C-alpha positions in Angstrom: -57.8 39.7 -31.3 -55.5 41.7 -29.0 -56.8 39.8 -25.9 -55.9 36.4 -27.6 -52.4 37.7 -28.4 -51.9 38.7 -24.7 -53.2 35.4 -23.5 -50.9 33.5 -25.8 -47.9 35.5 -24.6 -48.9 34.9 -21.0 -49.0 31.2 -21.5 -45.5 31.2 -23.1 -44.1 33.2 -20.2 -45.7 30.8 -17.6 -44.4 27.8 -19.6 -40.8 29.1 -19.3 -41.2 29.9 -15.7 -42.5 26.4 -14.9 -39.5 24.9 -16.9 -37.0 27.1 -15.0 -38.2 26.2 -11.5 -38.5 22.5 -12.5 -34.9 22.5 -13.7 -33.8 24.3 -10.5 -35.6 21.8 -8.3 -34.1 18.8 -10.1 -30.6 20.3 -10.0 -30.9 20.8 -6.2 -32.1 17.2 -5.7 -29.2 15.8 -7.7 -26.7 18.0 -5.9 -27.9 16.8 -2.5 -27.8 13.2 -3.7 -24.2 13.7 -5.0 -23.2 15.2 -1.6 -24.8 12.2 0.3 -22.9 9.7 -2.0 -19.6 11.5 -1.4 -20.1 11.6 2.3 -21.0 7.9 2.3 -17.8 7.1 0.3 -15.7 9.2 2.7 -17.2 7.4 5.8 -16.7 4.0 4.2 -13.0 4.8 3.4 -12.4 6.1 6.9 -14.0 3.0 8.5 -11.8 0.8 6.1 -8.5 2.5 7.0 -9.3 2.6 10.7 -10.0 -1.1 10.6 -6.7 -1.8 8.7 -4.8 0.6 11.0 -5.8 -1.4 14.1 -5.2 -5.0 12.9 -1.9 -6.8 13.2 -1.4 -9.9 11.1 0.9 -12.5 12.7 3.2 -14.5 10.4 5.0 -17.6 11.6 8.5 -17.7 9.9 9.6 -20.9 8.2 13.1 -22.3 7.9 14.3 -21.2 4.5 16.8 -24.0 4.4 13.8 -26.4 4.0 11.8 -24.5 1.5 13.4 -26.2 -1.6 13.1 -29.9 -1.0 13.9 -30.7 -4.6 17.6 -29.6 -4.3 20.0 -29.3 -1.5 21.8 -26.4 -3.2 20.4 -23.0 -2.5 21.2 -19.3 -2.7 20.6 -17.2 0.4 20.0 -13.5 0.0 20.9 -11.4 3.1 19.0 -8.1 3.2 20.8 -5.6 5.5 18.2 -3.1 6.6 20.1 -1.4 9.4 21.1 -2.0 13.0 17.8 -3.4 14.2 17.4 -6.5 12.1 18.6 -8.6 9.2 16.4 -10.5 6.8 17.5 -13.9 5.2 15.6 -14.9 2.1 15.6 -17.8 -0.4 16.8 -16.5 -3.8 14.6 -18.9 -5.8 11.4 -17.8 -4.0 12.5 -14.2 -4.3 12.8 -14.7 -8.1 9.3 -16.2 -8.2 7.8 -13.2 -6.4 9.7 -10.8 -8.7 8.3 -12.6 -11.7 4.8 -12.5 -10.4 5.1 -8.8 -9.7 6.6 -8.2 -13.2 3.5 -9.6 -14.9 1.1 -7.7 -12.6 2.6 -4.2 -12.6 3.8 -1.5 -14.9 7.4 -1.6 -13.6 8.8 -4.3 -15.8 12.3 -2.8 -16.1 12.7 -2.7 -12.3 11.6 -6.2 -11.7 13.7 -7.5 -14.7 16.8 -6.0 -13.0 16.0 -7.8 -9.8 15.6 -11.1 -11.6 18.9 -10.6 -13.5 20.7 -9.8 -10.3 19.4 -13.0 -8.7 20.3 -15.0 -11.7 23.9 -13.7 -11.6 24.7 -15.5 -8.4 25.6 -19.2 -8.4 23.8 -22.0 -6.7 24.7 -22.6 -3.0 25.8 -19.0 -2.6 25.1 -16.2 -0.1 25.2 -12.6 -1.0 24.3 -9.4 0.8 22.2 -6.5 -0.5 20.5 -3.4 0.8 16.8 -2.7 -0.3 17.7 0.9 -1.3 20.0 -0.4 -4.0 17.2 -1.7 -6.2 14.0 0.1 -7.1 10.8 -1.9 -6.0 12.9 -4.6 -4.3 11.0 -3.8 -1.1 7.8 -5.2 -2.7 9.5 -8.5 -3.4 10.8 -8.7 0.1 7.4 -7.8 1.5 5.7 -10.6 -0.5 8.1 -13.2 1.0 7.8 -11.8 4.5 4.0 -12.0 4.3 4.2 -15.6 3.3 6.7 -16.4 6.1 9.4 -17.4 3.7 12.2 -15.7 5.6 14.4 -15.7 8.7 14.6 -12.5 10.6 17.6 -12.0 12.9 16.9 -9.5 15.8 20.3 -7.9 16.4 19.5 -6.6 19.9 18.4 -10.1 21.0 21.1 -11.8 19.0 18.7 -14.5 17.8 16.2 -15.3 15.0 12.6 -14.5 15.8 9.9 -17.2 15.3 7.1 -14.8 14.4 6.6 -11.3 12.9 3.6 -9.0 12.4 2.5 -6.7 9.7 -0.3 -4.2 9.1 -1.5 -1.4 6.8 -1.3 2.1 8.2 -2.8 5.3 6.9 -0.9 8.5 7.0 -3.0 11.3 5.4 -2.9 10.6 1.6 -0.5 7.6 1.9 -0.8 4.0 3.0 2.1 1.9 4.2 2.6 -1.7 5.2 4.9 -1.9 8.3 6.5 -5.1 9.6 7.0 -5.5 13.3 9.3 -7.7 15.5 7.6 -9.7 18.3 8.0 -6.8 20.7 6.1 -4.5 18.3 9.2 -2.6 17.0 8.9 -1.8 13.3 11.8 -3.1 11.2 10.7 -2.9 7.5 8.1 -1.2 5.4 6.7 -0.7 1.9 4.4 2.0 0.5 1.1 0.6 -0.8 -0.8 3.6 -1.9 -0.1 7.3 -2.4 -2.5 10.1 -3.4 -5.5 8.4 -1.9 -8.8 9.7 -3.2 -11.5 10.6 -0.7 -14.9 11.7 -1.7 -13.9 11.7 -5.4 -11.1 14.2 -4.8 -7.4 14.0 -3.9 -7.1 13.8 -0.1 -5.4 16.9 1.1 -2.5 16.9 3.5 -4.0 18.5 6.5 -1.8 17.4 9.4 2.0 18.0 9.1 2.4 16.1 12.4 1.3 12.9 10.7 4.0 13.2 8.1 6.6 14.1 10.8 5.5 10.9 12.6 5.8 8.9 9.4 9.2 10.3 8.5 10.5 9.5 12.0 9.1 6.1 11.9 10.7 5.2 8.6 14.0 6.7 9.6 13.8 4.7 12.9 13.6 1.4 10.9 17.3 1.4 10.6 18.1 2.3 14.1 18.8 -0.2 16.9 
C-alpha cells in the first residue's frame, strides 16, 4: 500500500517536471521567433528609408496662368520663404488641396482657416503670405509643388526654374520631404513622420549630429 502511494506521488512530480520544461521550451521558441520578426521589420524599414533617402523625384513646373482654362480671372498666392526662392501658386488649386487634406486628416480647424483666408481675397488678385503664419500650410504648398502646379523664382539666378526635385529624407525618428532647386539646393520642406517606430518600439535618438544637420538644413532654407 505504501509503495503504491510512493509511486503515485512520483508520477505526479514527473508530470509537473515535464509540463515545466515543455512550457520553458515553448517560451524560448516564441521569444526567438519574436526577435527574428522584430529584426526583419527593422531591416525592412532601414532598406525602405535608405531607398527613399537616395531617390530624387523630378517635377516639371507648369505655367500657373494656364491652369484655369474656364476663367481668365485668377488669384495668385505668393509664398515668401526667404532669400533663396519665392513660390507662386494658384489660389483655386491651393483651396482644392486644402479641402482634400481637411477631409483626410484630423486637423480640420487648421485647414478650414486656410480655406477661409483664400476665400477672403477677390478674383484676379495677388497676395503675399509666409508659410509660418498658418499651421499646416506647408502641406498644402507641398501638394501643389509635387503636382507641378507652381512657379518657383530662384532669386540668385533672377529667373523662374523649369524643374524642381523632391525626396523623403530620414533623420533618426523623423522623416522630412525636402524640395530642391535644379542645382540641388533645398528651398522648402515639410515633416512627414515623427516618432517613427522601429522593431515595435519608438526609435531612439542616438545621433545628435543628425539633428544638428537637420536643424542647419532647415534654417538654411531661408538663406540665399
